C-alpha positions, 0 to 999 in steps of 0.5 A: 571158150572158157578150158577150166580145170575141175579137181577131183575127190580124193578119199584118204585112202587114194590120196595117199598116192595122188596129189591131185586130179585135174580135168579141163572142162569140154567146150567150156563144160565140166563134167560130171565124176563118177569115182567107184571103188573097185577092189583093194586099191583099184578105182575107177573113174568115169567123166561125162559130158553132156554137150548142148551143141557140137563142139571143136576143140583141139584137145582135152586132157586131165592131170593126175600128180602123184603125192610122191617123187618115183625113181621109175617111170614107164609108158607104151611110148616116149613122148620127149617134148611137150608137143608130143604125145602116146595115140591109142594106136600104141595102146596094146597094154596100155598104161602110165605107171611110177613108183619109188621104193615103196608107193606104186600109182598107175593109171589104165584108160577104160578099155570099156569105154573106148571099145563103145567107140569115141568121137575123138583119139585117146592119148596118155603122155608121162612128164616124169620132169613136171611129175605128170601123168595125162590121159587125154583125147585130140587129133594127131599127127606121126612124127619122126619113125614113131613118135606122135604130136598133137595135131588141131581139129578135133570134133565132138557131136553133141551130146553125151561124151565120156571118158574113164580111167582106173587108178592102181595103187600100191605100197610094198618092195612087190611093188617096186620087185616087179610093178608092171604085175597089177596092171597085167593082171587088171588087163587079161582078167579084164579083157583079154582072157575072156577074149582068149577063151573064147577062141580070139585069135585064131582058135582053131587049129595052125596046122593049115596055115603051117601048110601055107607057109611051106607050099608059098615057099616051096611050090607058089612061089619057089622061083622066087624064094628057094635059094640053092647054090654052090659055097666053096665046095659044097651044095647050099639052099635056104629061102631068101631073106626077102621078098616083096608083092613084086614077085608074085606070080599075080603081079603084072609088072617087073619084079624089082627086089626091095632089099639085096638078095641074102640070107641070114642068120642072125637074131632076128632072121634066122635060117637055122632057126626055120629049117628046124621047123622045115625038118620037122614038118618033114619027117611029120610028112614023110616029104624027104625033099623038105628034109633035104632043105632044111639040111642044106639050110643046115650046111649053110649055116656050117659054111659061115667061116670062121675067123679065130671062132668068130663068124658072119651072119649074112651070105649075099649077091652082088646087086645091080640096076637094070632097065625094064619097060622104062622102068628101073628094078633091083637084080641080083647078080647072080650067085658066083657074086656070093660074098659073105658079110654082117647084118647091116642093122648096127652104128658102124655102115648100112654096107653087109659087106664091111658090117662088123660082127655082132656077138648077139647073132653069133650068139643066137646062130651057135645056140641053135647049132645045139638045139639042133643038136640036141633034138634033130640029129647028132651032127658033130660039126654043129658041136664041134663050130660052136665050141670053137666059137664059144672058147672065143666067146669066152675070151672077150668077157670084161671085169664085170660080166658084159659081153661086147655087141660088135667086133671090127670087121677087120681088127676083131677088135671090141667096139665101143658101142652098147659094150655093157648091154642087155644083148649080153644074154642071149651068150648067156643062153648059149652059154649054158647050153653049150655046157649042159651039152659038153660039161665045160664048167668055164662055159657056165661060170662065165655064163652067171657072171654075165647074167648077173652082170645084168641083172644088177645093171639093166634090169633095176633101171630098164637099160633095154637098149639093142641093135633093133633100139636104135639101128633098124628102122626107128632111128629117133635117139640114136644121135642123142639117147643111147645110154641116158633116159629121155629126160621128160619121161624119166625112161630110156629108149628100149625095144622087147627084144632085149627083154625076151633074150634076159627073161630066156637068160634068167631062166636058164639060170634058174634050171641050171642052178635051182636058186629062185632068185633068177625065177623072181627076176625072170619073172619080172622080166618077161611082165615087162615084156608082156606091156608090150602084148596086145591086151585087148581088141582096139576097134580101131586096129583092122585085123585080130589083134589080141597076143601080138607084140610091139617092137619098142617105145619109138614104133608103131608094130602090131603083131610083130613077128617075134610072138612066134619066138617069145610065146614058147618062153612064155608058156615055160613061165606059166608051167614053172609059176602055175599061172594059168595067164600066161598059158593063156597070152603065150598061146595067144601069142602063137596063134597071133604069129599066123594072123597076118598070113595071106590065105582064107582061113584070115578072112578079117586079115585077106580083106586088108591085103587085097584092099592093099594088093587087089593081085592077090590070088590064091598062090600068094596064099601063105604070104606074110607081111612081119607087122601091122601098123608098123608106120604108126597109122591103121585103117578099115582101107587098108593102111597098116598093111605092108607089101613084103615077106621076110620067110625067117620073120614070118611065114617061116618062123611062125611055122617053126614057132608052132612046130617047136612047141607041137614038138615038146607041149603037143597035150598043150596045144591039143587041150586048146585045139591048136594043133589036130590030134594025131594031125600031122600038119600036111597039107590037105 
């Protein structure tokens, strides 16, 4: 069967940016092409195939060749070989973007056509080596964790098949300064904004979801979740790191603990961050019991033993395997076997007891100590603990300004991996807050030096490499890509966590100095972060997704729990820049932080949970997986729903995010109907 290519016509304005657009035939049928100017620098292209009979064709593609040699390339997912594609599962804010110093080109799929339904899944591809942008239709399969490869078997019915996209162009230094802004504007003005204003997702007060989270943790699942014990002569407590569906009071089989029983204070799973939400909730509802639990969580953070100022992030109990009814299950030996360690998401070991100290985790925890001291209750111990760490941190700064990522657990010597990384940005935010509370100018000086290093060496090239990029579940590239771009894509493997820390640090630098350059660079980093946010509601994602975040360009998550952490920063930029889009995106992220919760207020999600776990019932209300579609696949039958809850990176984190924003910007939440007037968030 012929698969000839059709050259699409280019007007003079488009030809300055695009050398050619070529579309393959479908079943031997050439496309009818319609190209419409949709505003300055924007062309809408539609292709229609009139198929007289059904067609089986494994791959259909359209290739766009830029008329210049780009120096920067961006796509939402890596395609490191010619067999890889960017499946539509990764279309959160879908675009291909390239630019040099003068010219900028972006291609965005026509989401209206996707919303109508497509007979075959859409995909994109970015080939920097051959200077080619590709859109197409094909089946795919998940490879690695998570990349996509073409798969045979695509079939089209007789009739009309439509495909479409937008071509965006621009020239001038402002496009290179922030290449994401025109695409985000198109996506939010075209799709996301209208959905948000119509009430998606969860256009209702969020207090009931908060109540579910705390009732679940401290009543219905209390025996599995709440851990209270004596540690080195003091009573401490906190929700456990992780629980799974076998620990449900409705589960018919034996409990099998998914991971080692532990409590974490690190940049992901922060017990101290969650405690601040519980503290606020306890005060608002008059629950002395909740306030006391929050203080026990604070005591646990303070119990971490400092060594020359540094301190561990994890306390854990020894585990064992036992036989129950013919099954082998994992159980903790009890907190009397407690030991201190660090996150096992690192390049050295998967054993928390032997893991290196992580500067990022310590800076995040110390920052939250300062926030507790400043916002909740004065506690001189928190400030003193953070100061001891701050002094130790200053001694680690290198000549450029970077702080290392890890220290050897025995010698406290710097490890070479990620010695110059955007993880440094978290220490910037911490040091500026420490300077604000102590007046010590050395902290401010070190912070600004560190910020300049990240601004000069990380931001312009998108080297967003952090601990999660390689040492969590998506290990692809850890042995080949660290510190270098994927050659075919012209991109680093990237994680949006470090984009967030950097945007946050740049805002802190702007507020500390008044310098506009920090704010403008922060806006660029925030917009790159927002390219990982869902700007629409795909019909093939079977839970509400608008405003939710993915994680990186080699993983599959939708609605990741980080959105509760990101929401306030997006709102802060919206207020400073007067940008309504940011206000709506920030509130959409906050709403979406509760979408994955199992409860009656989430009927669409509730149905998915019950398809995956039919034994779920009322005592499970509040259970919440950290994300959706993590493995790169989702369907209407529960595929994409997980099986565990991390209180500090799920329901407890979402509750804290809401209560923090409510404490800082209650009027805004009430304006948009997310907080009930005069409501205190108490269970009804």
